[in-house]
GUPALO-389006 format. One record per residue: residue in one letter; x, y, z of N, C-alpha, C, O in turn. Coordinates in pm, whole numbers. Layout:
N
PT  vonu     n.u     n.v     n.w    ca.u    ca.v    ca.w     c.u     c.v     c.w     o.u     o.v     o.w
PT     A       X       Y       Z       X       Y       Z       X       Y       Z       X       Y       Z
...
% end
This chain:
154
PT  vonu     n.u     n.v     n.w    ca.u    ca.v    ca.w     c.u     c.v     c.w     o.u     o.v     o.w
PT     X   14047   -4372   31180   14019   -4287   31069   14073   -4146   31092   14111   -4079   30996
PT     X   14078   -4099   31216   14131   -3966   31246   14281   -3960   31219   14333   -3852   31190
PT     X   14352   -4074   31230   14494   -4076   31200   14520   -4052   31053   14620   -3989   31018
PT     X   14434   -4101   30965   14449   -4084   30821   14436   -3936   30785   14509   -3886   30699
PT     X   14342   -3865   30849   14323   -3723   30821   14438   -3637   30876   14466   -3531   30821
PT     X   14502   -3680   30981   14609   -3603   31042   14735   -3598   30957   14804   -3497   30958
PT     X   14766   -3701   30885   14887   -3706   30803   14882   -3598   30694   14979   -3524   30680
PT     X   14772   -3585   30617   14769   -3477   30517   14776   -3339   30580   14838   -3249   30523
PT     X   14714   -3320   30697   14719   -3190   30763   14862   -3154   30804   14907   -3041   30787
PT     X   14933   -3253   30858   15072   -3229   30898   15158   -3200   30775   15246   -3115   30780
PT     X   15133   -3269   30666   15208   -3248   30543   15183   -3107   30488   15277   -3038   30448
PT     X   15058   -3063   30487   15023   -2929   30441   15087   -2825   30531   15138   -2724   30483
PT     X   15085   -2846   30661   15145   -2754   30756   15296   -2744   30735   15351   -2634   30740
PT     X   15362   -2857   30712   15506   -2859   30689   15541   -2785   30561   15635   -2705   30560
PT     X   15469   -2809   30452   15495   -2743   30325   15472   -2592   30337   15551   -2513   30285
PT     X   15365   -2552   30403   15336   -2410   30422   15446   -2341   30502   15485   -2229   30470
PT     X   15496   -2408   30605   15603   -2351   30686   15729   -2332   30603   15795   -2228   30613
PT     X   15764   -2430   30520   15883   -2420   30435   15868   -2307   30332   15964   -2234   30306
PT     X   15750   -2293   30275   15727   -2186   30178   15739   -2048   30243   15799   -1957   30185
PT     X   15683   -2032   30360   15691   -1904   30430   15835   -1871   30466   15879   -1757   30450
PT     X   15909   -1970   30514   16049   -1947   30551   16132   -1912   30428   16219   -1825   30435
PT     X   16106   -1978   30316   16178   -1949   30192   16149   -1810   30140   16241   -1740   30096
PT     X   16025   -1768   30145   15989   -1634   30100   16048   -1527   30191   16093   -1423   30142
PT     X   16048   -1550   30317   16103   -1452   30411   16253   -1436   30390   16305   -1325   30401
PT     X   16322   -1545   30361   16467   -1539   30340   16502   -1467   30211   16609   -1407   30202
PT     X   16414   -1471   30111   16444   -1408   29982   16398   -1264   29975   16407   -1203   29869
PT     X   16349   -1206   30083   16300   -1069   30083   16410    -966   30106   16380    -848   30123
PT     X   16536   -1007   30107   16645    -912   30122   16646    -819   30004   16613    -860   29893
PT     X   16684    -692   30024   16688    -595   29916   16796    -636   29816   16912    -656   29855
PT     X   16761    -648   29689   16860    -690   29590   16956    -577   29557   16922    -459   29568
PT     X   17077    -614   29518   17175    -517   29474   17134    -466   29336   17057    -533   29268
PT     X   17182    -349   29294   17148    -300   29161   17185    -405   29056   17294    -463   29058
PT     X   17094    -426   28965   17116    -527   28861   17196    -467   28746   17157    -364   28692
PT     X   17306    -531   28708   17379    -482   28591   17300    -513   28464   17208    -595   28463
PT     X   17339    -446   28357   17275    -471   28229   17282    -619   28195   17385    -683   28215
PT     X   17173    -674   28144   17167    -817   28115   17257    -854   27999   17332    -951   28007
PT     X   17251    -778   27891   17330    -810   27772   17442    -709   27757   17450    -639   27656
PT     X   17528    -700   27855   17636    -603   27854   17753    -656   27771   17820    -750   27813
PT     X   17780    -597   27654   17888    -647   27570   18027    -619   27627   18126    -673   27577
PT     X   18037    -535   27731   18167    -501   27789   18198    -578   27916   18303    -558   27976
PT     X   18108    -664   27959   18127    -735   28085   18252    -823   28086   18313    -844   28191
PT     X   18289    -875   27970   18404    -967   27963   18507    -922   27861   18562   -1005   27788
PT     X   18533    -792   27855   18632    -740   27762   18567    -654   27655   18444    -641   27650
PT     X   18649    -597   27569   18600    -509   27464   18568    -589   27339   18652    -665   27292
PT     X   18447    -572   27284   18413    -642   27160   18498    -591   27044   18553    -481   27052
PT     X   18509    -669   26937   18588    -624   26821   18533    -493   26764   18412    -468   26769
PT     X   18622    -409   26712   18582    -280   26656   18499    -299   26530   18534    -379   26444
PT     X   18390    -224   26521   18302    -229   26405   18260     -85   26376   18187     -26   26456
PT     X   18303     -28   26265   18272     111   26232   18123     132   26204   18077     246   26203
PT     X   18048      24   26181   17905      34   26156   17822      23   26283   17704      58   26283
PT     X   17881     -25   26391   17810     -38   26519   17913     -39   26632   17926    -139   26703
PT     X   17985      71   26650   18092      72   26751   18039      69   26893   17939     133   26927
PT     X   18109      -8   26974   18080     -17   27117   18204      30   27192   18314     -20   27170
PT     X   18184     126   27282   18292     179   27363   18272     127   27505   18166     146   27564
PT     X   18375      62   27558   18367       8   27694   18435     103   27791   18546     151   27766
PT     X   18367     130   27901   18418     219   28005   18452     132   28126   18363      80   28193
PT     X   18582     119   28153   18623      42   28270   18607     131   28392   18681     227   28411
PT     X   18509      98   28474   18477     178   28592   18519     108   28721   18462     133   28827
PT     X   18619      20   28711   18662     -57   28829   18759      21   28918   18785     -21   29031
PT     X   18814     133   28871   18905     215   28950   18858     360   28948   18765     394   28875
PT     X   18923     444   29026   18883     586   29032   18895     653   28895   18808     732   28857
PT     X   19002     623   28822   19023     680   28689   18957     590   28586   18993     473   28572
PT     X   18861     645   28513   18794     569   28408   18890     543   28292   18980     623   28266
PT     X   18868     432   28224   18945     400   28104   18845     358   27998   18759     274   28022
PT     X   18855     418   27878   18767     379   27769   18845     300   27665   18964     323   27644
PT     X   18777     209   27602   18838     128   27497   18733      99   27392   18625      49   27424
PT     X   18760     129   27268   18882     186   27212   18886     338   27230   18784     403   27250
PT     X   19006     393   27221   19027     537   27221   19143     565   27126   19256     529   27156
PT     X   19117     627   27015   18989     683   26974   18896     575   26919   18941     468   26878
PT     X   18767     605   26920   18670     518   26856   18647     574   26716   18622     693   26699
PT     X   18657     487   26615   18639     527   26476   18505     473   26430   18475     355   26445
PT     X   18424     562   26372   18288     527   26334   18259     584   26196   18310     690   26160
PT     X   18179     513   26118   18135     566   25989   18030     674   26012   17956     670   26111
PT     X   18023     770   25921   17926     878   25934   17785     833   25898   17687     892   25944
PT     X   17773     729   25817   17640     681   25777   17643     530   25759   17749     468   25755
PT     X   17523     474   25750   17505     330   25741   17542     281   25601   17509     347   25502
PT     X   17609     168   25590   17652     114   25461   17533      78   25373   17542      92   25251
PT     X   17424      31   25430   17309     -11   25350   17222     107   25307   17151      96   25207
PT     X   17226     218   25379   17149     336   25344   17229     457   25393   17228     489   25512
PT     X   17296     522   25302   17389     630   25338   17322     753   25397   17390     847   25437
PT     X   17189     753   25404   17118     865   25468   17093     837   25616   17058     928   25691
PT     X   17110     711   25657   17086     673   25797   17214     685   25877   17323     654   25828
PT     X   17202     730   26001   17320     740   26087   17361     604   26143   17288     505   26134
PT     X   17479     601   26200   17533     483   26268   17521     508   26418   17548     618   26464
PT     X   17481     408   26492   17468     419   26637   17599     385   26706   17661     283   26678
PT     X   17641     472   26797   17758     449   26882   17703     424   27023   17616     497   27069
PT     X   17756     321   27090   17708     289   27225   17825     285   27322   17933     234   27290
PT     X   17802     338   27442   17898     335   27551   17838     252   27664   17722     273   27703
PT     X   17915     157   27718   17872      73   27829   17977      75   27938   18097      75   27909
PT     X   17934      77   28064   18030      57   28172   18059     -92   28182   17973    -176   28156
PT     X   18181    -123   28219   18220    -263   28235   18135    -332   28342   18100    -449   28329
PT     X   18103    -257   28450   18023    -315   28559   17877    -333   28520   17806    -412   28581
PT     X   17833    -260   28417   17692    -266   28378   17602    -182   28467   17480    -190   28457
PT     X   17663    -101   28553   17585     -12   28640   17645     127   28634   17744     150   28564
PT     X   17586     218   28706   17638     354   28713   17567     445   28615   17526     403   28507
PT     X   17553     570   28655   17487     669   28572   17591     733   28481   17637     844   28505
PT     X   17627     661   28375   17728     708   28281   17672     822   28197   17557     818   28154
PT     X   17757     923   28175   17719    1040   28096   17825    1065   27990   17945    1045   28013
PT     X   17780    1110   27873   17870    1144   27763   17831    1281   27711   17714    1306   27681
PT     X   17928    1370   27699   17906    1502   27639   18008    1516   27526   18129    1507   27549
PT     X   17959    1537   27404   18046    1538   27287   18031    1669   27212   17926    1732   27214
PT     X   18139    1710   27145   18136    1832   27065   18027    1824   26959   17999    1716   26907
PT     X   17964    1936   26926   17861    1936   26822   17919    1900   26685   18035    1929   26655
PT     X   17835    1838   26604   17874    1808   26467   17913    1665   26439   17914    1624   26323
PT     X   17944    1588   26541   17982    1447   26521   17863    1353   26540   17835    1267   26457
PT     X   17794    1372   26650   17681    1285   26682   17559    1367   26720   17569    1486   26749
PT     X   17445    1300   26718   17317    1364   26749   17234    1264   26826   17270    1146   26835
PT     X   17124    1308   26883   17028    1222   26951   17093    1136   27059   17069    1015   27067
PT     X   17173    1199   27143   17240    1126   27252   17140    1096   27362   17057    1180   27399
PT     X   17148     975   27415   17063     939   27528   17140     847   27622   17220     764   27579
PT     X   17114     864   27750   17175     778   27852   17062     721   27937   16968     792   27971
PT     X   17072     592   27972   16962     528   28045   16977     533   28196   16888     486   28267
PT     X   17086     589   28247   17104     599   28391   17149     469   28456   17161     462   28578
PT     X   17174     367   28375   17213     237   28429   17325     175   28345   17313      60   28303
PT     X   17432     250   28321   17549     191   28257   17551     195   28107   17634     126   28047
PT     X   17464     273   28041   17465     276   27895   17428     415   27842   17337     480   27894
PT     X   17500     456   27739   17465     576   27662   17473     540   27514   17545     447   27476
PT     X   17399     613   27432   17402     590   27288   17388     723   27218   17332     818   27272
PT     X   17439     729   27095   17425     847   27010   17430     801   26866   17474     689   26837
PT     X   17385     887   26776   17388     856   26634   17481     955   26565   17486    1073   26600
PT     X   17554     905   26465   17643     993   26390   17560    1090   26306   17443    1067   26278
PT     X   17625    1198   26266   17563    1295   26176   17613    1262   26035   17731    1281   26005
PT     X   17523    1210   25948   17568    1176   25812   17633    1296   25743   17582    1408   25749
PT     X   17745    1270   25679   17819    1376   25611   17929    1437   25696   18013    1510   25644
PT     X   17929    1409   25825   18032    1464   25912   18163    1389   25890   18164    1267   25878
PT     X   18271    1463   25884   18403    1399   25877   18497    1480   25963   18550    1583   25921
PT     X   18516    1433   26083   18604    1506   26174   18631    1424   26298   18570    1320   26322
PT     X   18722    1474   26376   18751    1414   26505   18689    1502   26612   18703    1624   26608
PT     X   18621    1442   26707   18556    1516   26814   18602    1463   26949   18602    1343   26973
PT     X   18640    1556   27035   18669    1518   27174   18536    1505   27246   18439    1574   27214
PT     X   18531    1416   27345   18411    1406   27427   18451    1381   27571   18561    1334   27599
PT     X   18361    1413   27660   18381    1387   27801   18294    1269   27840   18180    1258   27794
PT     X   18346    1183   27924   18268    1072   27978   18292    1070   28129   18405    1085   28176
PT     X   18184    1050   28204   18193    1043   28349   18076     963   28403   17981     934   28331
PT     X   18085     929   28529   17977     859   28598   17929     949   28711   18005     984   28801
PT     X   17801     986   28706   17743    1076   28805   17750    1013   28943   17702     902   28964
PT     X   17809    1085   29037   17815    1039   29175   17899     915   29197   17890     853   29303
PT     X   17978     877   29101   18054     753   29112   18191     767   29172   18259     667   29196
PT     X   18235     892   29199   18368     913   29256   18479     890   29156   18594     869   29194
PT     X   18445     892   29025   18545     873   28921   18583    1008   28860   18504    1102   28859
PT     X   18706    1016   28808   18750    1136   28739   18691    1138   28598   18671    1033   28536
PT     X   18665    1258   28548   18614    1275   28412   18726    1243   28313   18843    1270   28339
PT     X   18689    1187   28200   18785    1147   28097   18748    1216   27967   18630    1244   27945
PT     X   18847    1244   27880   18816    1312   27753   18877    1240   27633   18976    1286   27576
PT     X   18819    1126   27594   18866    1054   27476   18817    1119   27345   18765    1230   27348
PT     X   18834    1050   27232   18804    1106   27100   18718    1011   27019   18732     889   27027
PT     X   18627    1070   26939   18550     997   26839   18598    1049   26703   18602    1171   26682
PT     X   18632     960   26611   18670    1000   26476   18561     950   26382   18533     830   26375
PT     X   18500    1044   26311   18392    1009   26218   18452    1007   26078   18502    1109   26029
PT     X   18446     891   26013   18498     872   25877   18383     858   25779   18275     813   25816
PT     X   18406     895   25653   18302     870   25553   18278     719   25541   18370     639   25551
PT     X   18155     685   25519   18120     544   25512   18179     477   25391   18171     526   25278
PT     X   18238     362   25417   18263     254   25324   18348     294   25205   18335     236   25097
PT     X   18434     390   25223   18514     438   25111   18651     380   25109   18730     411   25019
% end
């Protein structure tokens, strides 16, 4: 009867040992996680003046943005009082990307510190604005592409 009790104990001991070894092996510090839904990870999405996405290729020292210039509507087609959101993503999905743009084109700019910045157009604005884009501490050169704000849907 003692042999019957020993088999479950050995089985429990074996399973516990495997679980401990598996957990210990997975405790390595993870690398920074890129954005989960990064639209720039596999190329530049098609241009959309109602929801433009600007991809920042951060794979080399010199940054490259696409498209340049980015053309965006000044207001939303469904409600001309609402702004259009412009988003910038790094191709890698990481990095503290920063965008500084001339006043009058966009407003409410925010950057998440992890490969993404966003801003909203200023309804009624019609002009071309230069902007600077860079990655903080990334060893990349600053770039100065252009945003062109067009009247909506005309």
